[in-house]
C-alpha positions as CSV (number, residue, x, y, z in Angstrom):
1,M,-17.2,102.2,6.6
2,A,-16.4,101.2,10.1
3,D,-13.1,99.5,10.9
4,K,-13.7,95.9,11.8
5,K,-11.6,94.5,14.6
6,S,-9.6,91.5,13.6
7,K,-10.5,88.2,15.1
8,L,-6.9,87.0,15.1
9,P,-4.8,87.5,18.2
10,D,-2.3,90.3,18.1
11,L,1.5,89.6,18.3
12,N,1.8,89.9,22.0
13,E,-1.0,87.4,22.7
14,L,0.5,85.0,20.1
15,G,3.9,85.3,21.7
16,S,2.6,84.5,25.2
17,M,0.6,81.5,23.9
18,A,3.7,80.1,22.1
19,G,5.8,80.7,25.2
20,K,3.4,78.8,27.4
21,L,3.1,76.0,24.9
22,F,6.9,75.5,24.6
23,K,7.4,75.8,28.4
24,D,4.8,73.0,28.9
25,I,6.4,70.8,26.3
26,K,9.8,71.3,27.8
27,N,8.5,70.4,31.3
28,S,6.8,67.3,29.9
29,V,9.8,66.1,28.1
30,T,12.1,66.6,31.1
31,D,9.6,64.6,33.3
32,I,9.6,61.7,30.8
33,V,13.4,61.6,30.5
34,K,13.7,61.7,34.3
35,D,11.2,58.8,34.8
36,Y,13.0,56.8,32.1
37,K,16.4,57.3,33.8
38,E,15.0,56.3,37.2
39,K,13.4,53.1,35.7
40,R,16.7,52.2,34.1
41,E,18.7,52.6,37.3
42,V,16.2,50.4,39.2
43,G,16.4,47.7,36.5
44,E,20.2,47.7,36.5
45,E,20.3,47.5,40.3
46,E,18.0,44.5,40.2
47,K,20.2,42.8,37.7
48,A,23.2,43.4,39.8
49,K,21.5,42.1,43.0
50,A,20.2,39.0,41.4
51,P,22.4,36.0,42.3
52,E,24.3,34.7,39.3
53,T,23.3,31.2,38.5
54,P,25.9,29.1,36.7
55,A,24.9,29.2,33.0
56,A,24.9,26.2,30.9
57,P,28.4,25.4,29.7
58,K,29.1,27.3,26.5
59,A,30.0,25.3,23.5
60,K,33.6,25.7,22.5
61,P,34.1,27.8,19.4
62,A,34.9,25.9,16.4
63,A,38.6,25.7,15.6
64,P,39.5,28.0,12.7
65,K,39.4,26.2,9.5
66,A,42.8,25.6,8.0
67,K,43.4,27.2,4.6
68,P,43.8,24.8,1.8
69,A,47.4,24.6,0.7
70,E,48.0,26.7,-2.3
71,P,49.1,24.9,-5.4
72,T,52.7,25.4,-6.1
73,K,53.2,27.7,-9.1
74,A,55.4,26.1,-11.7
75,E,57.3,28.4,-13.9
76,P,55.1,29.3,-16.9
77,K,56.3,27.8,-20.1
78,A,57.1,30.2,-22.9
79,E,54.3,29.8,-25.3
80,K,54.6,30.5,-28.9
81,P,52.6,33.4,-30.1
82,V,49.5,32.3,-32.0
83,E,49.3,33.6,-35.5
84,Q,45.9,34.9,-36.3
85,K,44.8,34.2,-39.8
86,P,42.3,36.5,-41.5
87,V,38.9,34.9,-41.8
88,P,37.6,34.9,-45.4
89,M,34.4,36.8,-45.7
90,P,31.8,35.5,-48.1
91,E,31.1,37.7,-51.0
92,A,27.9,39.7,-50.8
93,K,25.5,38.8,-53.5
94,P,23.3,41.6,-54.9
95,E,19.8,41.4,-53.5
96,T,16.9,40.9,-55.8
97,G,13.4,42.1,-55.0
98,E,12.4,38.7,-53.6
99,T,12.4,38.0,-49.9
100,K,14.3,35.1,-48.3
101,D,11.2,33.8,-46.4
102,K,10.6,31.2,-49.0
103,E,13.5,29.0,-47.9
């Protein structure tokens, strides 16, 4: 059989194509950033040159709210310990085969 030549580019061609692509992308990005910076500088200069007109008087900030007075803490009275009485449990009745749904 005859050797078929590959239709894919060899490594050197691939490297040169990738280099050109990334070089073009880098140039495009630097141009975009440069234009952006120039436009911002022009915008800031226009704002600085614009005569400042007196703005409407600003409302005075509200006075800080006074904290409500804390209630005075009286000395806690000594409380008697509460005795816990055991709760009587009802005796369990043996279950019969009947259900309790009839109630």
